[in-house]
N, CA, C and O atoms as a GROMACS GRO file, in nm:
protein
  460
    1UNK      N    1  -2.774  -0.978  -2.046
    1UNK     CA    2  -2.687  -0.912  -1.951
    1UNK      C    3  -2.545  -0.967  -1.959
    1UNK      O    4  -2.450  -0.889  -1.968
    2UNK      N    5  -2.527  -1.096  -1.956
    2UNK     CA    6  -2.394  -1.156  -1.954
    2UNK      C    7  -2.318  -1.137  -2.085
    2UNK      O    8  -2.195  -1.141  -2.087
    3UNK      N    9  -2.389  -1.116  -2.193
    3UNK     CA   10  -2.321  -1.098  -2.321
    3UNK      C   11  -2.236  -0.972  -2.321
    3UNK      O   12  -2.136  -0.965  -2.393
    4UNK      N   13  -2.274  -0.872  -2.243
    4UNK     CA   14  -2.196  -0.749  -2.236
    4UNK      C   15  -2.058  -0.772  -2.176
    4UNK      O   16  -1.964  -0.697  -2.205
    5UNK      N   17  -2.043  -0.873  -2.091
    5UNK     CA   18  -1.913  -0.900  -2.030
    5UNK      C   19  -1.813  -0.955  -2.132
    5UNK      O   20  -1.693  -0.958  -2.105
    6UNK      N   21  -1.862  -0.998  -2.248
    6UNK     CA   22  -1.774  -1.052  -2.352
    6UNK      C   23  -1.729  -0.946  -2.452
    6UNK      O   24  -1.648  -0.975  -2.540
    7UNK      N   25  -1.781  -0.826  -2.439
    7UNK     CA   26  -1.753  -0.719  -2.533
    7UNK      C   27  -1.631  -0.641  -2.485
    7UNK      O   28  -1.614  -0.621  -2.365
    8UNK      N   29  -1.546  -0.597  -2.577
    8UNK     CA   30  -1.428  -0.521  -2.539
    8UNK      C   31  -1.469  -0.383  -2.487
    8UNK      O   32  -1.577  -0.335  -2.521
    9UNK      N   33  -1.384  -0.318  -2.407
    9UNK     CA   34  -1.420  -0.191  -2.343
    9UNK      C   35  -1.457  -0.080  -2.441
    9UNK      O   36  -1.550  -0.003  -2.414
   10UNK      N   37  -1.388  -0.069  -2.552
   10UNK     CA   38  -1.419   0.038  -2.647
   10UNK      C   39  -1.557   0.018  -2.709
   10UNK      O   40  -1.631   0.114  -2.729
   11UNK      N   41  -1.593  -0.106  -2.739
   11UNK     CA   42  -1.726  -0.134  -2.792
   11UNK      C   43  -1.833  -0.104  -2.688
   11UNK      O   44  -1.941  -0.056  -2.722
   12UNK      N   45  -1.804  -0.132  -2.561
   12UNK     CA   46  -1.898  -0.096  -2.455
   12UNK      C   47  -1.923   0.055  -2.452
   12UNK      O   48  -2.036   0.100  -2.434
   13UNK      N   49  -1.816   0.132  -2.470
   13UNK     CA   50  -1.832   0.277  -2.476
   13UNK      C   51  -1.924   0.317  -2.590
   13UNK      O   52  -2.015   0.398  -2.572
   14UNK      N   53  -1.900   0.260  -2.706
   14UNK     CA   54  -1.982   0.293  -2.823
   14UNK      C   55  -2.127   0.249  -2.803
   14UNK      O   56  -2.220   0.319  -2.844
   15UNK      N   57  -2.147   0.132  -2.741
   15UNK     CA   58  -2.283   0.085  -2.715
   15UNK      C   59  -2.356   0.178  -2.617
   15UNK      O   60  -2.475   0.204  -2.632
   16UNK      N   61  -2.283   0.228  -2.518
   16UNK     CA   62  -2.344   0.319  -2.421
   16UNK      C   63  -2.388   0.450  -2.485
   16UNK      O   64  -2.469   0.523  -2.427
   17UNK      N   65  -2.335   0.480  -2.602
   17UNK     CA   66  -2.369   0.605  -2.671
   17UNK      C   67  -2.477   0.587  -2.778
   17UNK      O   68  -2.514   0.684  -2.844
   18UNK      N   69  -2.527   0.467  -2.795
   18UNK     CA   70  -2.622   0.443  -2.904
   18UNK      C   71  -2.764   0.488  -2.873
   18UNK      O   72  -2.828   0.548  -2.959
   19UNK      N   73  -2.814   0.462  -2.753
   19UNK     CA   74  -2.949   0.508  -2.718
   19UNK      C   75  -2.962   0.519  -2.566
   19UNK      O   76  -2.875   0.473  -2.492
   20UNK      N   77  -3.071   0.579  -2.522
   20UNK     CA   78  -3.089   0.605  -2.378
   20UNK      C   79  -3.101   0.478  -2.296
   20UNK      O   80  -3.052   0.473  -2.183
   21UNK      N   81  -3.165   0.378  -2.350
   21UNK     CA   82  -3.184   0.254  -2.274
   21UNK      C   83  -3.050   0.186  -2.246
   21UNK      O   84  -3.022   0.148  -2.132
   22UNK      N   85  -2.968   0.170  -2.350
   22UNK     CA   86  -2.838   0.108  -2.329
   22UNK      C   87  -2.748   0.196  -2.242
   22UNK      O   88  -2.675   0.146  -2.157
   23UNK      N   89  -2.755   0.326  -2.264
   23UNK     CA   90  -2.675   0.418  -2.183
   23UNK      C   91  -2.712   0.404  -2.035
   23UNK      O   92  -2.625   0.391  -1.949
   24UNK      N   93  -2.840   0.407  -2.007
   24UNK     CA   94  -2.884   0.394  -1.869
   24UNK      C   95  -2.841   0.262  -1.807
   24UNK      O   96  -2.801   0.258  -1.690
   25UNK      N   97  -2.851   0.155  -1.883
   25UNK     CA   98  -2.813   0.023  -1.833
   25UNK      C   99  -2.663   0.013  -1.810
   25UNK      O  100  -2.619  -0.029  -1.703
   26UNK      N  101  -2.583   0.052  -1.910
   26UNK     CA  102  -2.439   0.034  -1.900
   26UNK      C  103  -2.371   0.133  -1.804
   26UNK      O  104  -2.266   0.102  -1.747
   27UNK      N  105  -2.431   0.249  -1.786
   27UNK     CA  106  -2.370   0.348  -1.696
   27UNK      C  107  -2.423   0.340  -1.553
   27UNK      O  108  -2.380   0.416  -1.467
   28UNK      N  109  -2.515   0.249  -1.529
   28UNK     CA  110  -2.565   0.228  -1.394
   28UNK      C  111  -2.451   0.170  -1.308
   28UNK      O  112  -2.389   0.070  -1.346
   29UNK      N  113  -2.425   0.231  -1.196
   29UNK     CA  114  -2.314   0.187  -1.110
   29UNK      C  115  -2.331   0.042  -1.062
   29UNK      O  116  -2.233  -0.024  -1.029
   30UNK      N  117  -2.455  -0.007  -1.059
   30UNK     CA  118  -2.478  -0.145  -1.019
   30UNK      C  119  -2.425  -0.243  -1.124
   30UNK      O  120  -2.405  -0.361  -1.095
   31UNK      N  121  -2.402  -0.195  -1.245
   31UNK     CA  122  -2.351  -0.280  -1.353
   31UNK      C  123  -2.202  -0.257  -1.378
   31UNK      O  124  -2.154  -0.285  -1.488
   32UNK      N  125  -2.130  -0.208  -1.279
   32UNK     CA  126  -1.987  -0.186  -1.297
   32UNK      C  127  -1.911  -0.317  -1.320
   32UNK      O  128  -1.800  -0.317  -1.374
   33UNK      N  129  -1.972  -0.430  -1.278
   33UNK     CA  130  -1.907  -0.560  -1.301
   33UNK      C  131  -1.894  -0.590  -1.451
   33UNK      O  132  -1.805  -0.664  -1.491
   34UNK      N  133  -1.982  -0.534  -1.533
   34UNK     CA  134  -1.971  -0.552  -1.678
   34UNK      C  135  -1.842  -0.489  -1.728
   34UNK      O  136  -1.768  -0.550  -1.805
   35UNK      N  137  -1.816  -0.366  -1.682
   35UNK     CA  138  -1.695  -0.295  -1.725
   35UNK      C  139  -1.569  -0.365  -1.672
   35UNK      O  140  -1.469  -0.375  -1.743
   36UNK      N  141  -1.575  -0.412  -1.549
   36UNK     CA  142  -1.458  -0.480  -1.490
   36UNK      C  143  -1.428  -0.610  -1.565
   36UNK      O  144  -1.311  -0.640  -1.592
   37UNK      N  145  -1.530  -0.686  -1.599
   37UNK     CA  146  -1.509  -0.810  -1.674
   37UNK      C  147  -1.454  -0.780  -1.812
   37UNK      O  148  -1.367  -0.852  -1.862
   38UNK      N  149  -1.502  -0.676  -1.874
   38UNK     CA  150  -1.453  -0.637  -2.005
   38UNK      C  151  -1.307  -0.596  -1.998
   38UNK      O  152  -1.229  -0.632  -2.086
   39UNK      N  153  -1.270  -0.522  -1.896
   39UNK     CA  154  -1.129  -0.481  -1.879
   39UNK      C  155  -1.039  -0.600  -1.852
   39UNK      O  156  -0.927  -0.606  -1.902
   40UNK      N  157  -1.086  -0.695  -1.772
   40UNK     CA  158  -1.005  -0.812  -1.738
   40UNK      C  159  -0.984  -0.904  -1.857
   40UNK      O  160  -0.888  -0.981  -1.860
   41UNK      N  161  -1.073  -0.897  -1.956
   41UNK     CA  162  -1.059  -0.982  -2.074
   41UNK      C  163  -0.956  -0.928  -2.173
   41UNK      O  164  -0.917  -0.998  -2.266
   42UNK      N  165  -0.913  -0.806  -2.154
   42UNK     CA  166  -0.814  -0.745  -2.243
   42UNK      C  167  -0.678  -0.806  -2.213
   42UNK      O  168  -0.640  -0.825  -2.097
   43UNK      N  169  -0.603  -0.837  -2.321
   43UNK     CA  170  -0.467  -0.888  -2.302
   43UNK      C  171  -0.387  -0.784  -2.228
   43UNK      O  172  -0.405  -0.664  -2.248
   44UNK      N  173  -0.298  -0.829  -2.142
   44UNK     CA  174  -0.221  -0.741  -2.054
   44UNK      C  175  -0.316  -0.640  -1.990
   44UNK      O  176  -0.302  -0.518  -2.007
   45UNK      N  177  -0.411  -0.693  -1.917
   45UNK     CA  178  -0.520  -0.614  -1.859
   45UNK      C  179  -0.468  -0.493  -1.783
   45UNK      O  180  -0.375  -0.504  -1.702
   46UNK      N  181  -0.528  -0.378  -1.809
   46UNK     CA  182  -0.489  -0.259  -1.735
   46UNK      C  183  -0.535  -0.269  -1.590
   46UNK      O  184  -0.624  -0.348  -1.558
   47UNK      N  185  -0.475  -0.190  -1.504
   47UNK     CA  186  -0.518  -0.194  -1.363
   47UNK      C  187  -0.659  -0.138  -1.348
   47UNK      O  188  -0.713  -0.077  -1.440
   48UNK      N  189  -0.716  -0.161  -1.232
   48UNK     CA  190  -0.848  -0.105  -1.204
   48UNK      C  191  -0.839   0.047  -1.200
   48UNK      O  192  -0.732   0.101  -1.173
   49UNK      N  193  -0.949   0.116  -1.225
   49UNK     CA  194  -0.943   0.262  -1.226
   49UNK      C  195  -0.913   0.319  -1.088
   49UNK      O  196  -0.943   0.256  -0.987
   50UNK      N  197  -0.854   0.439  -1.084
   50UNK     CA  198  -0.834   0.504  -0.954
   50UNK      C  199  -0.969   0.539  -0.891
   50UNK      O  200  -1.071   0.541  -0.960
   51UNK      N  201  -0.968   0.565  -0.763
   51UNK     CA  202  -1.093   0.591  -0.691
   51UNK      C  203  -1.167   0.714  -0.743
   51UNK      O  204  -1.288   0.725  -0.728
   52UNK      N  205  -1.094   0.807  -0.804
   52UNK     CA  206  -1.157   0.930  -0.852
   52UNK      C  207  -1.222   0.916  -0.989
   52UNK      O  208  -1.279   1.012  -1.040
   53UNK      N  209  -1.213   0.798  -1.050
   53UNK     CA  210  -1.263   0.780  -1.186
   53UNK      C  211  -1.350   0.656  -1.195
   53UNK      O  212  -1.315   0.551  -1.140
   54UNK      N  213  -1.465   0.666  -1.262
   54UNK     CA  214  -1.552   0.549  -1.278
   54UNK      C  215  -1.502   0.464  -1.396
   54UNK      O  216  -1.416   0.506  -1.473
   55UNK      N  217  -1.557   0.345  -1.408
   55UNK     CA  218  -1.511   0.250  -1.509
   55UNK      C  219  -1.526   0.300  -1.653
   55UNK      O  220  -1.432   0.286  -1.731
   56UNK      N  221  -1.640   0.357  -1.693
   56UNK     CA  222  -1.651   0.407  -1.830
   56UNK      C  223  -1.550   0.518  -1.863
   56UNK      O  224  -1.494   0.520  -1.972
   57UNK      N  225  -1.526   0.607  -1.769
   57UNK     CA  226  -1.426   0.713  -1.791
   57UNK      C  227  -1.287   0.654  -1.803
   57UNK      O  228  -1.206   0.701  -1.883
   58UNK      N  229  -1.259   0.551  -1.726
   58UNK     CA  230  -1.129   0.483  -1.731
   58UNK      C  231  -1.110   0.414  -1.867
   58UNK      O  232  -1.003   0.421  -1.926
   59UNK      N  233  -1.215   0.349  -1.914
   59UNK     CA  234  -1.209   0.285  -2.046
   59UNK      C  235  -1.188   0.388  -2.157
   59UNK      O  236  -1.113   0.365  -2.251
   60UNK      N  237  -1.255   0.500  -2.144
   60UNK     CA  238  -1.239   0.607  -2.244
   60UNK      C  239  -1.095   0.656  -2.245
   60UNK      O  240  -1.036   0.675  -2.352
   61UNK      N  241  -1.038   0.675  -2.129
   61UNK     CA  242  -0.900   0.722  -2.120
   61UNK      C  243  -0.803   0.622  -2.180
   61UNK      O  244  -0.710   0.660  -2.252
   62UNK      N  245  -0.824   0.494  -2.152
   62UNK     CA  246  -0.729   0.392  -2.197
   62UNK      C  247  -0.744   0.355  -2.345
   62UNK      O  248  -0.644   0.331  -2.412
   63UNK      N  249  -0.866   0.350  -2.394
   63UNK     CA  250  -0.887   0.287  -2.525
   63UNK      C  251  -0.934   0.380  -2.636
   63UNK      O  252  -0.918   0.348  -2.754
   64UNK      N  253  -0.991   0.493  -2.603
   64UNK     CA  254  -1.044   0.581  -2.707
   64UNK      C  255  -0.938   0.683  -2.746
   64UNK      O  256  -0.899   0.767  -2.664
   65UNK      N  257  -0.892   0.676  -2.868
   65UNK     CA  258  -0.786   0.764  -2.914
   65UNK      C  259  -0.843   0.897  -2.963
   65UNK      O  260  -0.835   0.931  -3.081
   66UNK      N  261  -0.902   0.970  -2.870
   66UNK     CA  262  -0.961   1.100  -2.901
   66UNK      C  263  -0.909   1.200  -2.800
   66UNK      O  264  -0.904   1.172  -2.680
   67UNK      N  265  -0.869   1.317  -2.848
   67UNK     CA  266  -0.826   1.425  -2.760
   67UNK      C  267  -0.946   1.467  -2.675
   67UNK      O  268  -1.054   1.489  -2.728
   68UNK      N  269  -0.926   1.477  -2.545
   68UNK     CA  270  -1.036   1.510  -2.455
   68UNK      C  271  -1.070   1.659  -2.457
   68UNK      O  272  -1.168   1.699  -2.394
   69UNK      N  273  -0.993   1.740  -2.528
   69UNK     CA  274  -1.022   1.884  -2.537
   69UNK      C  275  -1.093   1.915  -2.668
   69UNK      O  276  -1.203   1.970  -2.668
   70UNK      N  277  -1.030   1.881  -2.780
   70UNK     CA  278  -1.085   1.920  -2.910
   70UNK      C  279  -1.157   1.806  -2.981
   70UNK      O  280  -1.217   1.828  -3.086
   71UNK      N  281  -1.154   1.685  -2.925
   71UNK     CA  282  -1.219   1.566  -2.980
   71UNK      C  283  -1.161   1.523  -3.114
   71UNK      O  284  -1.229   1.456  -3.192
   72UNK      N  285  -1.037   1.560  -3.141
   72UNK     CA  286  -0.970   1.517  -3.263
   72UNK      C  287  -0.935   1.369  -3.252
   72UNK      O  288  -0.878   1.325  -3.152
   73UNK      N  289  -0.970   1.293  -3.354
   73UNK     CA  290  -0.929   1.153  -3.358
   73UNK      C  291  -0.779   1.151  -3.382
   73UNK      O  292  -0.733   1.191  -3.489
   74UNK      N  293  -0.703   1.104  -3.285
   74UNK     CA  294  -0.559   1.116  -3.289
   74UNK      C  295  -0.497   1.030  -3.399
   74UNK      O  296  -0.398   1.071  -3.460
   75UNK      N  297  -0.552   0.915  -3.425
   75UNK     CA  298  -0.500   0.831  -3.532
   75UNK      C  299  -0.520   0.899  -3.666
   75UNK      O  300  -0.432   0.896  -3.752
   76UNK      N  301  -0.637   0.961  -3.685
   76UNK     CA  302  -0.664   1.033  -3.809
   76UNK      C  303  -0.570   1.151  -3.824
   76UNK      O  304  -0.526   1.181  -3.936
   77UNK      N  305  -0.538   1.219  -3.715
   77UNK     CA  306  -0.446   1.333  -3.725
   77UNK      C  307  -0.309   1.289  -3.770
   77UNK      O  308  -0.241   1.362  -3.842
   78UNK      N  309  -0.265   1.169  -3.730
   78UNK     CA  310  -0.135   1.119  -3.776
   78UNK      C  311  -0.140   1.085  -3.924
   78UNK      O  312  -0.040   1.102  -3.995
   79UNK      N  313  -0.254   1.038  -3.972
   79UNK     CA  314  -0.268   1.008  -4.115
   79UNK      C  315  -0.260   1.138  -4.195
   79UNK      O  316  -0.196   1.142  -4.300
   80UNK      N  317  -0.323   1.243  -4.146
   80UNK     CA  318  -0.319   1.371  -4.216
   80UNK      C  319  -0.179   1.431  -4.214
   80UNK      O  320  -0.138   1.497  -4.310
   81UNK      N  321  -0.105   1.409  -4.106
   81UNK     CA  322   0.031   1.462  -4.096
   81UNK      C  323   0.128   1.383  -4.183
   81UNK      O  324   0.223   1.440  -4.236
   82UNK      N  325   0.105   1.255  -4.198
   82UNK     CA  326   0.195   1.167  -4.273
   82UNK      C  327   0.116   1.088  -4.378
   82UNK      O  328   0.099   0.968  -4.362
   83UNK      N  329   0.068   1.154  -4.483
   83UNK     CA  330  -0.018   1.084  -4.579
   83UNK      C  331   0.052   0.971  -4.655
   83UNK      O  332  -0.015   0.884  -4.710
   84UNK      N  333   0.185   0.971  -4.658
   84UNK     CA  334   0.256   0.867  -4.730
   84UNK      C  335   0.260   0.736  -4.652
   84UNK      O  336   0.296   0.632  -4.709
   85UNK      N  337   0.225   0.738  -4.525
   85UNK     CA  338   0.228   0.619  -4.440
   85UNK      C  339   0.093   0.548  -4.449
   85UNK      O  340  -0.012   0.612  -4.444
   86UNK      N  341   0.097   0.419  -4.462
   86UNK     CA  342  -0.025   0.339  -4.469
   86UNK      C  343  -0.101   0.350  -4.336
   86UNK      O  344  -0.041   0.345  -4.229
   87UNK      N  345  -0.232   0.364  -4.344
   87UNK     CA  346  -0.316   0.377  -4.225
   87UNK      C  347  -0.299   0.257  -4.133
   87UNK      O  348  -0.300   0.273  -4.011
   88UNK      N  349  -0.282   0.138  -4.189
   88UNK     CA  350  -0.270   0.017  -4.108
   88UNK      C  351  -0.140   0.016  -4.028
   88UNK      O  352  -0.131  -0.051  -3.925
   89UNK      N  353  -0.037   0.089  -4.074
   89UNK     CA  354   0.090   0.092  -4.004
   89UNK      C  355   0.087   0.185  -3.882
   89UNK      O  356   0.172   0.175  -3.794
   90UNK      N  357  -0.011   0.273  -3.878
   90UNK     CA  358  -0.019   0.369  -3.768
   90UNK      C  359  -0.096   0.309  -3.653
   90UNK      O  360  -0.218   0.324  -3.643
   91UNK      N  361  -0.025   0.242  -3.566
   91UNK     CA  362  -0.088   0.184  -3.449
   91UNK      C  363  -0.077   0.283  -3.334
   91UNK      O  364  -0.023   0.392  -3.350
   92UNK      N  365  -0.128   0.245  -3.222
   92UNK     CA  366  -0.129   0.335  -3.107
   92UNK      C  367   0.013   0.376  -3.072
   92UNK      O  368   0.099   0.291  -3.049
   93UNK      N  369   0.038   0.506  -3.067
   93UNK     CA  370   0.168   0.560  -3.037
   93UNK      C  371   0.154   0.653  -2.916
   93UNK      O  372   0.102   0.763  -2.928
   94UNK      N  373   0.200   0.608  -2.801
   94UNK     CA  374   0.184   0.686  -2.680
   94UNK      C  375   0.270   0.812  -2.678
   94UNK      O  376   0.248   0.900  -2.594
   95UNK      N  377   0.366   0.822  -2.768
   95UNK     CA  378   0.450   0.943  -2.771
   95UNK      C  379   0.383   1.058  -2.844
   95UNK      O  380   0.409   1.174  -2.812
   96UNK      N  381   0.298   1.028  -2.939
   96UNK     CA  382   0.233   1.136  -3.014
   96UNK      C  383   0.098   1.175  -2.957
   96UNK      O  384   0.046   1.281  -2.992
   97UNK      N  385   0.040   1.094  -2.871
   97UNK     CA  386  -0.085   1.131  -2.805
   97UNK      C  387  -0.082   1.083  -2.660
   97UNK      O  388  -0.149   0.987  -2.623
   98UNK      N  389  -0.001   1.152  -2.579
   98UNK     CA  390   0.020   1.104  -2.443
   98UNK      C  391  -0.105   1.116  -2.356
   98UNK      O  392  -0.186   1.207  -2.372
   99UNK      N  393  -0.115   1.022  -2.265
   99UNK     CA  394  -0.217   1.031  -2.161
   99UNK      C  395  -0.155   1.111  -2.047
   99UNK      O  396  -0.046   1.079  -2.000
  100UNK      N  397  -0.223   1.212  -2.005
  100UNK     CA  398  -0.178   1.290  -1.891
  100UNK      C  399  -0.247   1.233  -1.769
  100UNK      O  400  -0.360   1.271  -1.736
  101UNK      N  401  -0.180   1.141  -1.702
  101UNK     CA  402  -0.240   1.067  -1.592
  101UNK      C  403  -0.287   1.159  -1.480
  101UNK      O  404  -0.390   1.134  -1.418
  102UNK      N  405  -0.211   1.264  -1.453
  102UNK     CA  406  -0.249   1.353  -1.342
  102UNK      C  407  -0.380   1.428  -1.369
  102UNK      O  408  -0.447   1.470  -1.275
  103UNK      N  409  -0.415   1.444  -1.498
  103UNK     CA  410  -0.540   1.510  -1.534
  103UNK      C  411  -0.648   1.410  -1.577
  103UNK      O  412  -0.764   1.448  -1.595
  104UNK      N  413  -0.610   1.285  -1.593
  104UNK     CA  414  -0.706   1.184  -1.637
  104UNK      C  415  -0.759   1.214  -1.776
  104UNK      O  416  -0.878   1.198  -1.802
  105UNK      N  417  -0.669   1.257  -1.866
  105UNK     CA  418  -0.713   1.296  -2.000
  105UNK      C  419  -0.603   1.266  -2.101
  105UNK      O  420  -0.487   1.247  -2.067
  106UNK      N  421  -0.645   1.261  -2.227
  106UNK     CA  422  -0.553   1.241  -2.340
  106UNK      C  423  -0.561   1.367  -2.425
  106UNK      O  424  -0.670   1.414  -2.458
  107UNK      N  425  -0.445   1.420  -2.461
  107UNK     CA  426  -0.441   1.543  -2.541
  107UNK      C  427  -0.364   1.521  -2.670
  107UNK      O  428  -0.266   1.447  -2.674
  108UNK      N  429  -0.411   1.586  -2.777
  108UNK     CA  430  -0.334   1.586  -2.902
  108UNK      C  431  -0.218   1.683  -2.886
  108UNK      O  432  -0.208   1.754  -2.786
  109UNK      N  433  -0.130   1.687  -2.986
  109UNK     CA  434  -0.013   1.774  -2.975
  109UNK      C  435  -0.053   1.922  -2.967
  109UNK      O  436   0.010   1.999  -2.895
  110UNK      N  437  -0.157   1.960  -3.040
  110UNK     CA  438  -0.201   2.098  -3.037
  110UNK      C  439  -0.256   2.140  -2.902
  110UNK      O  440  -0.228   2.250  -2.855
  111UNK      N  441  -0.333   2.053  -2.840
  111UNK     CA  442  -0.394   2.088  -2.711
  111UNK      C  443  -0.298   2.069  -2.593
  111UNK      O  444  -0.313   2.134  -2.490
  112UNK      N  445  -0.201   1.980  -2.607
  112UNK     CA  446  -0.111   1.957  -2.494
  112UNK      C  447  -0.024   2.079  -2.466
  112UNK      O  448   0.015   2.101  -2.352
  113UNK      N  449   0.005   2.157  -2.568
  113UNK     CA  450   0.081   2.279  -2.548
  113UNK      C  451   0.000   2.387  -2.480
  113UNK      O  452   0.055   2.469  -2.407
  114UNK      N  453  -0.130   2.388  -2.504
  114UNK     CA  454  -0.216   2.493  -2.447
  114UNK      C  455  -0.266   2.457  -2.308
  114UNK      O  456  -0.322   2.542  -2.239
  115UNK      N  457  -0.247   2.332  -2.265
  115UNK     CA  458  -0.295   2.290  -2.133
  115UNK      C  459  -0.183   2.309  -2.037
  115UNK      O  460  -0.198   2.281  -1.918
   0.00000   0.00000   0.00000
């Protein structure tokens, strides 16, 4: 149980998607302290989630670079748009894949125009 508190939030998301047992355990509201500890261990820790959002959804919004509409991996889309740029140089860019805080979602450039 305590080992999960040492895992970064994105890895917790991926672990919750691996099988039903882990999903049930990690998404149980009684285990929200696992998510909170994981968030607090992040450098420049993000604030706690708003009341309308649970911890796993908050982690997904903050750390998973996937468009919430079309599920496009945003980092991969930048590689396809700029093939001459090294993949390692393309770090998180909040201008090309903005988080729409009022909707609690992240959109790619294609979907942000249609929303």
